[in-house]
C-alpha positions as CSV (number, residue, x, y, z in Angstrom):
1,M,2.0,-18.0,3.6
2,A,4.2,-20.3,1.7
3,S,7.3,-20.0,-0.6
4,G,6.7,-23.3,-2.4
5,R,7.4,-24.0,-6.0
6,L,7.4,-20.8,-8.1
7,K,5.2,-21.9,-10.9
8,G,1.5,-22.1,-11.5
9,E,-1.3,-20.9,-13.8
10,V,-1.0,-17.2,-12.8
11,A,1.8,-15.0,-11.5
12,V,0.8,-11.9,-9.5
13,I,3.6,-9.4,-9.4
14,G,3.1,-7.1,-6.4
15,G,1.8,-8.2,-3.0
16,G,-0.1,-5.0,-2.1
17,I,-3.8,-5.1,-1.4
18,A,-4.7,-5.2,-5.1
19,G,-2.4,-8.2,-5.8
20,L,-3.5,-10.1,-2.7
21,A,-7.1,-9.5,-3.5
22,A,-6.6,-10.8,-7.0
23,A,-4.6,-13.8,-5.8
24,R,-7.1,-14.7,-3.1
25,R,-10.1,-14.6,-5.6
26,L,-8.3,-16.8,-8.1
27,T,-7.2,-19.3,-5.3
28,E,-10.8,-19.5,-4.1
29,S,-11.7,-20.7,-7.6
30,G,-9.1,-23.4,-7.7
31,I,-6.5,-21.5,-9.7
32,E,-2.8,-22.1,-8.8
33,V,-1.3,-18.7,-8.1
34,V,2.2,-17.4,-7.1
35,V,2.5,-13.9,-5.7
36,L,5.9,-12.3,-6.1
37,D,6.7,-9.3,-3.9
38,K,9.9,-7.3,-3.6
39,G,9.3,-6.5,0.1
40,R,10.3,-8.5,3.2
41,R,6.6,-9.2,3.7
42,P,3.5,-8.5,1.5
43,G,1.2,-5.5,2.2
44,G,2.4,-2.6,0.1
45,R,1.1,0.7,1.6
46,M,-0.9,-1.2,4.2
47,S,2.4,-1.7,6.0
48,T,3.3,-1.5,9.7
49,R,6.9,-1.1,10.9
50,Q,7.7,-3.2,14.0
51,Q,10.6,-2.0,16.2
52,H,10.9,-4.0,19.4
53,D,7.8,-3.1,21.5
54,R,6.7,-0.2,19.3
55,Q,4.9,-0.1,16.0
56,F,4.1,2.4,13.3
57,D,1.5,2.3,10.5
58,H,3.8,4.4,8.2
59,G,1.9,3.8,5.0
60,A,-1.9,4.1,4.6
61,Q,-3.1,5.8,7.8
62,Y,-6.7,4.6,7.8
63,I,-9.2,3.1,5.3
64,R,-12.8,4.0,4.6
65,P,-15.5,2.6,2.2
66,H,-16.1,4.6,-1.0
67,S,-18.9,2.4,-2.4
68,R,-21.8,0.2,-1.5
69,R,-19.8,-3.0,-2.0
70,S,-17.0,-1.6,0.1
71,A,-19.4,-0.9,2.9
72,V,-20.5,-4.5,2.8
73,L,-16.9,-5.7,2.7
74,F,-16.0,-3.5,5.7
75,S,-18.9,-5.0,7.7
76,K,-17.5,-8.4,7.0
77,W,-14.1,-7.4,8.0
78,R,-15.4,-5.8,11.2
79,K,-17.3,-8.9,12.2
80,A,-14.1,-11.0,11.6
81,G,-12.1,-8.6,13.9
82,L,-9.8,-7.5,11.1
83,I,-10.6,-3.8,11.3
84,T,-12.3,-1.5,13.7
85,P,-13.7,2.1,13.5
86,W,-11.3,4.9,14.5
87,H,-13.1,7.9,15.7
88,A,-10.1,10.1,15.8
89,Q,-9.9,13.6,17.1
90,A,-8.8,15.1,13.8
91,L,-8.3,18.6,12.6
92,E,-7.4,20.6,9.5
93,L,-4.6,22.9,10.3
94,P,-4.0,25.8,10.6
95,Q,-7.8,26.5,10.3
96,R,-8.4,24.1,13.2
97,K,-11.5,22.8,11.4
98,K,-12.8,19.5,12.8
99,V,-12.7,16.5,10.4
100,D,-15.5,14.0,10.1
101,T,-13.9,10.6,11.0
102,S,-17.1,8.6,11.3
103,S,-16.2,6.3,8.4
104,W,-12.5,5.9,9.3
105,H,-11.3,2.3,10.0
106,V,-7.9,0.8,10.9
107,G,-6.6,-2.8,10.9
108,L,-6.3,-4.7,14.2
109,P,-3.8,-4.7,15.8
110,S,-2.1,-3.0,12.9
111,Q,-2.7,-2.0,9.3
112,S,-0.6,-4.9,8.1
113,A,-2.9,-7.4,9.9
114,L,-5.5,-7.0,7.1
115,T,-3.0,-7.8,4.3
116,D,-1.6,-10.6,6.5
117,Y,-5.1,-12.1,6.5
118,L,-5.5,-11.7,2.7
119,A,-2.1,-13.4,2.2
120,K,-2.9,-16.3,4.5
121,D,-2.5,-19.7,2.7
122,L,-1.3,-18.0,-0.5
123,N,1.9,-18.9,-2.2
124,V,3.8,-15.7,-1.6
125,Q,7.5,-15.3,-2.5
126,C,8.9,-12.2,-0.8
127,Q,12.1,-10.3,-1.6
128,F,11.5,-11.1,-5.3
129,T,12.0,-8.0,-7.4
130,A,10.6,-8.7,-10.9
131,L,12.9,-7.3,-13.6
132,D,11.5,-8.9,-16.8
133,I,8.6,-10.9,-18.2
134,S,10.0,-13.2,-20.8
135,G,8.7,-16.1,-23.0
136,E,5.3,-16.1,-24.7
137,K,1.7,-16.4,-23.9
138,D,0.9,-19.4,-21.8
139,R,4.6,-19.9,-21.1
140,W,5.6,-16.7,-19.2
141,S,8.7,-16.6,-17.0
142,I,9.4,-13.9,-14.4
143,I,13.1,-13.0,-14.0
144,G,14.2,-11.3,-10.8
145,H,17.4,-10.1,-9.0
146,K,20.3,-12.4,-8.3
147,H,19.3,-15.0,-10.8
148,Q,15.8,-15.4,-9.4
149,S,13.2,-16.9,-11.7
150,A,9.7,-18.1,-11.6
151,G,7.4,-19.9,-14.1
152,P,6.1,-21.0,-16.4
153,F,2.7,-19.2,-16.1
154,K,-0.2,-19.0,-18.4
155,A,-1.0,-15.5,-17.3
156,V,0.6,-12.6,-15.4
157,F,-1.1,-10.0,-13.3
158,V,0.9,-6.9,-12.7
159,T,-0.2,-4.9,-9.6
160,C,2.8,-2.7,-9.0
161,P,2.7,1.1,-9.0
162,A,2.4,2.5,-12.5
163,E,6.0,3.4,-13.0
164,Q,7.3,0.0,-12.0
165,T,4.6,-1.6,-14.2
166,A,5.7,0.5,-17.2
167,L,9.3,-0.8,-16.8
168,L,8.0,-4.4,-17.0
169,M,5.9,-3.5,-20.0
170,R,8.8,-2.3,-22.2
171,P,8.9,-5.5,-24.3
172,F,5.2,-4.9,-25.0
173,P,4.9,-1.5,-26.8
174,E,1.1,-1.2,-26.9
175,L,0.8,-2.1,-23.2
176,H,3.7,0.2,-22.3
177,E,2.1,3.1,-24.1
178,I,-1.1,2.6,-22.1
179,V,0.5,2.2,-18.7
180,S,2.9,5.1,-19.2
181,Q,-0.1,7.5,-19.1
182,A,-0.5,6.8,-15.3
183,S,1.8,8.2,-12.6
184,S,2.4,8.2,-8.9
185,R,3.6,10.8,-6.4
186,P,6.1,10.2,-3.6
187,C,5.6,10.6,0.1
188,L,8.3,10.9,2.8
189,A,7.4,9.6,6.2
190,T,8.9,9.8,9.7
191,M,8.2,7.5,12.6
192,V,9.0,8.9,16.0
193,E,8.5,7.8,19.6
194,F,8.6,10.4,22.4
195,E,9.5,9.6,25.9
196,E,6.5,11.6,27.2
197,E,3.1,12.8,25.8
198,V,3.1,15.4,23.1
199,M,0.9,18.3,24.4
200,V,-1.5,18.8,21.5
201,D,-5.3,18.6,21.5
202,F,-5.7,16.3,18.4
203,E,-4.8,12.8,17.5
204,A,-4.5,13.4,13.8
205,A,-4.2,16.5,11.5
206,F,-4.2,17.4,7.9
207,M,-1.7,20.2,7.2
208,E,-1.8,22.9,4.6
209,K,1.0,25.1,3.4
210,S,3.5,23.1,5.4
211,T,6.4,20.7,5.0
212,L,4.0,18.2,6.5
213,A,0.7,17.0,5.0
214,W,-0.4,14.7,7.8
215,V,0.6,14.1,11.5
216,C,-0.9,11.3,13.6
217,R,-0.5,9.9,17.1
218,D,-0.3,6.4,15.8
219,S,-0.6,4.9,19.3
220,A,-4.1,6.6,19.6
221,K,-5.5,4.1,17.2
222,P,-7.5,1.2,18.7
223,G,-5.5,-1.9,19.8
224,R,-2.1,-0.2,19.6
225,P,0.7,-0.4,22.2
226,N,0.6,2.2,24.9
227,K,3.5,4.3,23.5
228,E,3.8,7.9,22.4
229,C,4.3,6.9,18.8
230,W,3.7,9.4,15.9
231,V,3.7,9.1,12.2
232,L,4.5,12.2,10.1
233,Q,4.0,12.3,6.4
234,A,5.3,15.1,4.1
235,S,3.7,17.2,1.5
236,E,4.2,16.3,-2.2
237,E,6.4,19.4,-2.7
238,F,8.7,18.5,0.2
239,S,8.7,14.8,-0.8
240,R,9.8,15.5,-4.3
241,A,12.4,18.0,-3.3
242,N,14.0,15.8,-0.6
243,L,13.3,12.3,-2.1
244,E,17.0,11.3,-2.3
245,D,18.0,12.6,1.1
246,P,19.3,10.0,3.6
247,P,16.5,8.7,6.0
248,E,18.1,10.5,9.0
249,V,18.1,13.8,7.2
250,I,14.5,13.3,6.1
251,A,13.5,12.5,9.7
252,S,15.3,15.5,11.1
253,K,13.7,18.0,8.7
254,M,10.2,16.6,9.3
255,L,10.6,16.5,13.1
256,H,11.7,20.2,13.0
257,A,8.5,21.0,11.0
258,F,6.4,19.1,13.6
259,A,7.8,21.0,16.6
260,P,5.8,24.2,16.2
261,L,2.5,22.3,16.5
262,S,3.1,21.9,20.2
263,P,2.6,24.9,22.5
264,V,5.5,23.6,24.6
265,E,8.9,22.1,23.8
266,L,8.6,18.6,22.4
267,P,9.6,15.8,24.8
268,P,12.8,13.8,24.3
269,V,12.9,11.4,21.4
270,S,13.5,7.7,22.1
271,F,13.2,6.5,18.5
272,C,13.1,8.3,15.1
273,R,13.4,7.0,11.6
274,G,12.6,8.3,8.1
275,H,11.0,6.2,5.3
276,R,10.8,6.9,1.6
277,W,7.6,5.9,-0.3
278,R,8.8,6.5,-3.8
279,Y,5.4,5.6,-5.3
280,A,3.0,6.4,-2.5
281,F,-0.2,7.4,-4.3
282,A,-1.6,7.4,-7.8
283,S,-1.6,11.0,-9.0
284,Q,-2.6,10.3,-12.6
285,T,-5.0,7.4,-13.2
286,I,-6.2,5.8,-16.4
287,E,-9.3,3.9,-17.2
288,L,-9.2,0.5,-19.0
289,K,-12.1,-1.0,-20.9
290,Q,-10.8,-4.3,-19.7
291,P,-8.1,-5.0,-17.1
292,F,-6.8,-8.2,-18.8
293,F,-5.4,-8.5,-22.3
294,P,-6.1,-12.1,-23.4
295,E,-4.0,-11.8,-26.6
296,V,-0.8,-11.7,-24.5
297,G,-2.1,-13.1,-21.2
298,I,-1.2,-10.0,-19.1
299,G,-3.5,-8.0,-16.8
300,F,-3.3,-5.0,-14.5
301,A,-4.7,-3.9,-11.1
302,G,-3.8,-1.2,-8.6
303,D,-4.7,2.3,-7.5
304,W,-3.5,3.8,-10.8
305,L,-6.5,2.2,-12.4
306,C,-9.0,3.7,-10.1
307,S,-7.9,6.1,-7.3
308,A,-5.5,6.3,-4.3
309,N,-8.2,4.8,-2.1
310,V,-7.3,1.4,-0.5
311,D,-10.7,-0.1,-0.9
312,E,-10.9,0.7,-4.6
313,A,-7.4,-0.7,-5.1
314,Y,-8.7,-3.9,-3.4
315,W,-11.6,-4.1,-5.8
316,S,-9.4,-3.5,-8.9
317,G,-7.6,-6.7,-7.9
318,V,-10.9,-8.6,-7.5
319,D,-12.3,-7.2,-10.8
320,L,-9.1,-8.4,-12.6
321,A,-9.5,-11.9,-11.2
322,E,-13.2,-12.0,-12.1
323,H,-12.5,-10.9,-15.6
324,Y,-9.9,-13.6,-16.0
325,L,-12.2,-16.2,-14.6
326,R,-15.0,-15.2,-17.0
327,L,-12.7,-15.5,-20.0
328,K,-11.7,-19.0,-18.9
329,E,-15.4,-20.1,-18.9
330,K,-15.8,-19.1,-22.6
């Protein structure tokens, strides 16, 4: 990953899996690309929180293929040691129905390892929050916080969540109208390490009619540190109602909701922290006839153009890059 000069042929705003997939495909074809991401490192929902000798996959919990081309891609990633199957002991609660996890995969040794691989050798500028796209076709500049700027670029790929993309599209009424039809839903998460094993008979569970939507012994995933680390993710209703709460309040409420799942008192907590995913999943998607608009030189990729599935977000980035490359050949 490099933070070299911030100009090239294409700017990719957003360093999640869609943006990295698009940037990697363009780079493989000899296109000079700059990826601008607001986070401390790229990855988006494929993120892992490192805290001393503990870690938590607090975003996407697992990935699985939803198409033939994804199955081929997953096979390639498995052979490269980037991902591995996770045959979790998973339940639907409170019914206690077993969940088929035969297609589940996780990154090795963390979810972020996969996006780290995709970002390798790309020109990625982190902690760059894009606020405005200014200029004109073939001469776009990206303006960020604290007098940051990048450009010029011939084209801009926007791969942020729909709401953030819509803000960037305000100077382009037709594109803004299109993007504004899509929406995301939030998800609050809590990362917690217990001093001793939590006495439950599952490694992961989907929850119904609860504050929580998902609970997972994160340390049960292959290749993880031998810690009693759990990730809790909240329901949409709870997430919306408590979105602006301080992280410590979020964590306290979610830990309280988790406690009844154990038949005995929970062990002492050695670490606990809440996290706010304001735009966690695409809730309303749209379908574009073409992901790139050559008349302005702007294109889109992300889960709001397909589904909340990680593999389909990846392919939306690849498809955008392929569409751009085909137009260049004409």
